C-alpha positions as CSV (number, residue, x, y, z in Angstrom):
1,M,-17.6,-7.9,-5.4
2,D,-14.5,-6.1,-6.5
3,P,-11.8,-7.8,-4.4
4,L,-9.4,-4.8,-4.8
5,S,-11.9,-2.3,-3.3
6,D,-12.7,-4.9,-0.7
7,V,-9.1,-5.1,0.4
8,L,-8.6,-1.4,0.4
9,R,-11.7,-1.1,2.7
10,A,-10.5,-3.6,5.1
11,V,-6.8,-2.7,5.2
12,R,-6.7,0.8,6.6
13,L,-4.8,3.6,4.8
14,D,-4.3,5.5,7.9
15,G,-2.6,8.8,7.0
16,A,-0.5,10.9,4.6
17,Y,2.4,13.2,4.9
18,F,3.7,15.5,2.1
19,Y,6.4,18.0,1.5
20,L,8.0,19.8,-1.6
21,V,11.5,19.5,-2.8
22,E,13.3,22.0,-5.1
23,A,16.6,20.8,-6.6
24,G,19.3,22.0,-9.0
25,A,22.0,19.9,-10.6
26,P,24.1,18.3,-9.4
27,W,22.1,16.9,-6.5
28,S,21.3,13.6,-4.8
29,V,19.1,12.7,-1.9
30,A,19.0,9.4,0.1
31,A,15.9,8.3,1.9
32,T,16.2,6.0,4.8
33,A,14.0,2.7,5.1
34,S,10.5,3.4,6.2
35,P,10.5,1.4,9.5
36,D,13.0,4.1,10.9
37,L,10.6,6.8,9.9
38,V,7.3,5.4,11.2
39,P,7.6,6.9,14.8
40,R,8.4,10.4,13.5
41,V,6.2,10.6,10.4
42,L,3.0,8.7,11.1
43,P,3.1,7.3,14.6
44,G,0.6,4.5,14.9
45,S,1.1,3.3,11.4
46,E,2.2,-0.3,10.8
47,H,4.0,0.4,7.6
48,L,4.9,3.4,5.4
49,I,4.9,3.5,1.6
50,P,7.1,6.4,0.4
51,Y,6.4,7.9,-3.0
52,H,7.6,10.9,-5.1
53,I,5.8,12.7,-7.9
54,L,7.9,14.8,-10.3
55,T,6.3,18.1,-11.2
56,S,9.1,19.7,-13.3
57,G,12.6,18.9,-14.5
58,A,13.9,15.3,-14.7
59,C,15.7,12.9,-12.3
60,W,16.7,9.4,-11.7
61,A,15.3,7.2,-8.9
62,G,15.6,3.7,-7.5
63,V,16.2,1.4,-4.5
64,T,19.5,2.1,-2.8
65,G,22.3,0.0,-4.5
66,E,20.0,-1.1,-7.4
67,S,19.3,0.2,-11.0
68,Q,17.5,3.6,-11.4
69,V,14.8,4.7,-13.7
70,R,14.6,8.1,-15.4
71,M,11.6,10.2,-14.3
72,Q,9.8,12.8,-16.4
73,P,7.2,15.5,-15.2
74,G,4.0,13.8,-14.1
75,D,5.7,10.5,-13.2
76,A,5.3,8.8,-9.9
77,I,7.6,6.3,-8.1
78,L,6.5,4.3,-5.1
79,F,8.5,2.0,-2.8
80,P,5.8,-0.3,-1.5
81,Q,8.0,-2.4,0.8
82,G,9.6,0.8,2.3
83,D,13.0,0.2,1.0
84,A,15.8,2.8,1.4
85,H,16.0,4.7,-1.9
86,V,17.8,7.4,-3.8
87,L,16.7,10.3,-6.1
88,S,19.4,12.3,-8.1
89,S,20.0,14.6,-11.0
90,A,22.0,12.0,-12.8
91,E,22.1,8.2,-12.8
92,Q,24.2,6.9,-9.9
93,C,25.0,10.5,-9.0
94,T,26.5,10.8,-5.4
95,T,27.4,14.6,-5.5
96,D,26.2,16.3,-2.3
97,R,24.0,13.4,-1.3
98,A,21.7,14.8,1.4
99,P,20.0,12.5,3.8
100,M,16.2,12.5,3.9
101,A,16.5,11.2,7.4
102,P,16.2,10.8,10.4
103,M,13.3,13.2,9.9
104,P,11.8,14.6,6.7
105,P,11.1,18.3,6.5
106,R,8.0,19.7,8.1
107,P,5.1,19.8,5.7
108,Q,5.3,23.6,5.6
109,D,8.9,23.5,4.7
110,T,10.6,23.2,1.3
111,L,13.7,21.0,1.0
112,Q,16.2,22.7,-1.2
113,L,19.0,20.8,-2.9
114,G,21.9,21.9,-5.1
115,P,22.9,25.4,-6.3
116,D,20.4,28.2,-5.8
117,S,20.6,29.4,-9.3
118,A,19.8,26.0,-10.9
119,R,16.7,24.7,-9.0
120,D,14.7,23.7,-12.0
121,T,13.5,20.2,-10.7
122,T,10.7,20.0,-8.3
123,F,8.9,17.0,-6.8
124,V,6.5,16.1,-4.0
125,C,7.4,13.6,-1.5
126,G,4.8,11.7,0.4
127,F,4.2,8.8,2.8
128,L,1.1,6.6,3.1
129,G,0.5,4.6,6.2
130,V,-1.1,1.2,5.7
131,D,-1.9,-1.8,7.9
132,V,0.0,-5.0,7.5
133,R,-1.6,-7.2,10.2
134,P,-3.3,-9.6,10.5
135,F,-3.5,-10.0,6.7
136,N,-2.7,-7.7,3.8
137,P,-2.6,-9.8,0.6
138,L,-2.1,-6.7,-1.5
139,L,1.1,-5.4,0.1
140,A,3.1,-8.5,-0.5
141,A,2.0,-8.7,-4.2
142,L,3.6,-5.2,-4.9
143,P,7.2,-4.9,-6.2
144,R,9.9,-3.0,-4.3
145,R,9.9,-0.2,-6.9
146,L,6.8,0.9,-8.8
147,H,7.3,3.5,-11.5
148,V,4.2,4.9,-13.0
149,P,4.8,7.3,-16.0
150,G,2.5,10.3,-16.5
151,I,0.1,9.5,-13.6
152,A,0.0,13.1,-12.5
153,G,-1.9,14.2,-15.6
154,G,-5.6,14.2,-16.4
155,W,-7.8,14.2,-13.4
156,L,-4.7,13.8,-11.1
157,S,-3.0,16.9,-12.5
158,R,-3.9,19.1,-9.5
159,F,-2.8,16.3,-7.0
160,P,0.8,17.5,-6.3
161,Q,-0.1,21.1,-5.8
162,Q,-3.2,20.3,-3.8
163,V,-1.6,18.1,-1.3
164,V,1.3,20.5,-0.6
165,E,-1.1,23.4,-0.2
166,E,-3.4,21.3,2.1
167,S,-0.4,20.1,4.2
168,R,0.7,23.7,4.8
169,S,-2.9,25.2,5.4
170,G,-3.6,23.7,8.9
171,R,-7.3,23.8,8.0
172,V,-9.8,21.8,10.0
173,G,-10.2,18.3,8.5
174,S,-6.9,18.6,6.7
175,G,-5.6,15.2,7.9
176,T,-8.7,13.4,6.6
177,L,-8.7,15.2,3.3
178,L,-4.9,14.4,2.8
179,T,-5.6,10.7,3.5
180,R,-8.4,10.5,1.0
181,L,-6.3,12.3,-1.7
182,A,-3.4,9.9,-1.1
183,E,-5.9,7.0,-1.4
184,L,-7.1,8.2,-4.8
185,M,-3.6,8.5,-6.0
186,F,-2.7,5.0,-4.6
187,L,-5.7,3.4,-6.2
188,E,-4.8,4.9,-9.6
189,V,-1.3,3.5,-9.3
190,L,-2.6,0.2,-8.4
191,R,-5.0,0.1,-11.4
192,H,-2.2,1.1,-13.7
193,H,0.1,-1.7,-12.2
194,Y,-2.7,-4.3,-12.5
195,E,-3.5,-3.4,-16.1
196,H,0.2,-3.7,-17.1
197,L,1.0,-7.0,-15.4
198,G,2.5,-9.7,-17.6
199,T,1.1,-13.1,-18.1
200,Q,4.1,-14.8,-16.3
201,Q,3.9,-12.7,-13.1
202,T,2.6,-14.0,-9.8
203,G,1.0,-12.5,-6.7
204,W,-2.4,-11.5,-5.5
205,L,-3.0,-8.9,-8.3
206,A,-1.9,-11.5,-10.9
207,G,-4.4,-13.8,-9.3
208,L,-7.2,-11.3,-9.9
209,K,-6.5,-11.4,-13.7
210,D,-6.4,-15.2,-13.9
211,P,-9.5,-16.8,-15.5
212,V,-9.5,-19.4,-12.8
213,V,-8.2,-17.7,-9.6
214,G,-9.8,-14.4,-10.3
215,P,-13.4,-15.7,-10.1
216,A,-12.5,-17.8,-7.0
217,L,-11.2,-14.6,-5.3
218,M,-14.4,-12.8,-6.2
219,L,-16.4,-15.6,-4.6
220,L,-14.4,-15.6,-1.3
221,H,-14.6,-11.8,-1.0
222,D,-18.3,-11.7,-1.9
223,R,-19.4,-14.3,0.7
224,P,-16.4,-14.8,3.1
225,A,-18.7,-16.2,5.9
226,Q,-20.0,-19.0,3.8
227,Q,-18.6,-22.5,4.7
228,W,-16.7,-22.9,1.5
229,T,-14.8,-26.1,0.5
230,I,-12.3,-26.2,-2.4
231,A,-14.7,-28.5,-4.3
232,E,-17.6,-26.0,-4.0
233,V,-15.5,-23.1,-5.1
234,A,-14.1,-25.1,-8.0
235,Q,-17.6,-26.1,-9.0
236,Q,-18.7,-22.5,-9.0
237,V,-15.7,-21.4,-11.0
238,G,-16.2,-24.2,-13.5
239,T,-12.9,-26.0,-13.1
240,S,-11.6,-29.1,-11.2
241,R,-10.6,-29.1,-7.5
242,T,-7.0,-30.0,-8.4
243,V,-6.6,-27.3,-11.0
244,L,-8.0,-24.6,-8.7
245,A,-5.9,-25.6,-5.7
246,E,-2.7,-25.7,-7.7
247,R,-3.4,-22.5,-9.6
248,F,-4.4,-20.6,-6.5
249,T,-1.3,-21.6,-4.6
250,Q,0.9,-20.9,-7.5
251,L,-0.3,-17.4,-8.1
252,V,-1.5,-16.1,-4.7
253,G,1.3,-17.8,-2.7
254,V,-0.9,-19.6,-0.2
255,P,-3.5,-22.3,-0.4
256,L,-7.1,-21.2,-1.0
257,M,-8.5,-22.3,2.4
258,L,-5.6,-20.6,4.3
259,Y,-6.3,-17.5,2.3
260,L,-9.9,-17.6,3.3
261,T,-9.0,-18.0,7.0
262,R,-6.6,-15.1,6.9
263,W,-9.0,-12.9,5.0
264,R,-11.8,-13.7,7.6
265,L,-9.4,-12.7,10.4
266,Q,-8.6,-9.4,8.5
267,L,-12.3,-8.6,8.4
268,A,-12.7,-9.5,12.0
269,A,-9.8,-7.3,13.0
270,E,-11.5,-4.3,11.3
271,L,-14.8,-5.0,13.1
272,L,-13.0,-5.3,16.4
273,R,-11.2,-2.0,15.7
274,Q,-14.4,-0.2,14.7
275,G,-16.7,-0.7,17.8
276,S,-17.8,-2.7,20.7
277,T,-19.5,-5.6,19.0
278,K,-19.2,-8.7,21.1
279,V,-16.4,-11.1,20.1
280,A,-19.0,-13.8,19.5
281,S,-20.9,-11.7,17.2
282,V,-17.8,-10.8,15.2
283,A,-16.9,-14.5,15.1
284,A,-20.3,-15.3,13.6
285,R,-20.1,-12.5,11.0
286,V,-16.9,-13.8,9.5
287,G,-17.9,-17.5,9.4
288,Y,-16.9,-19.0,12.7
289,E,-19.5,-21.3,14.5
290,S,-18.0,-20.7,17.9
291,E,-16.3,-18.0,19.7
292,A,-13.6,-20.3,21.0
293,S,-12.6,-21.5,17.5
294,F,-12.5,-17.9,16.3
295,S,-10.3,-16.8,19.2
296,R,-7.9,-19.6,18.7
297,A,-7.4,-18.8,15.1
298,F,-7.2,-15.1,15.7
299,K,-4.5,-15.6,18.4
300,R,-2.6,-18.0,16.2
301,E,-2.4,-15.4,13.3
302,T,-1.9,-12.3,15.3
303,G,-0.3,-13.4,18.7
304,S,-3.2,-11.6,20.5
305,S,-6.6,-12.5,21.7
306,P,-9.5,-10.6,20.0
307,A,-10.1,-8.7,23.2
308,A,-6.4,-7.8,23.6
309,W,-6.2,-6.7,19.9
310,R,-9.2,-4.4,20.3
311,A,-7.8,-2.9,23.5
312,A,-4.4,-2.2,22.0
313,R,-5.9,-0.4,19.0
314,R,-8.1,1.8,21.2
């Protein structure tokens, strides 16, 4: 089992929204925090991840009030926690700062910034909707700013143009196609981030790279319904119970057994969302011996009973 693929299957990426920006120096644009945009951009999403891909020219970008990075054509920058952020023609430039709020342009529109005669910088802005509840171990492990140089090259070279064209086309199936394209781009960003993680970093992705925690995560994701104990997982991984428990909590941020409980509930939430399977059957599929114990755990983590969760998402 590949835990990253497993998480991306269970945590819905539920929509994508794109538009094109053309800018000429001096220019600066401020994007509001994602929670303010959810009702207007992707209603029904629990969280938005804004991102920008530079297609020509150069610019600076970063979380509002913090340091900025210089972007070159082909670079992408994501703000996984949905922070307010700024893009500009020069570092810390505030000239003619245009708000990218309360509503981004319609996909068929192009946002134009700066003097008409100098618009030599173009970039694509997008938003990816993602589930947060009941448990998304990946989102919490991502930084506030994620700059990926040169990602829009190679097999992703057509991505910026393709998503803008598809957003404007209005063709049947366009929404699903845009979501799939955004998923591919997001997965490539995640793989790049994973491959460049330092040895001193923590978080779920760092846990995947760890020689002790990584195999443990693979076991839990491969057989989530098994009645694991820490001792059994440690034996399978080839380490001591103490080392595994300490290392897992240090890197992932929660104890191993709590992680397993929350992951089971995430899988259950997806099963509840997908169909009309009885709650007792869902409970059994994710490792609970009784419907009552499952319902108590589910309500403790989500604030809703399994039946109420399902009804709300329908």
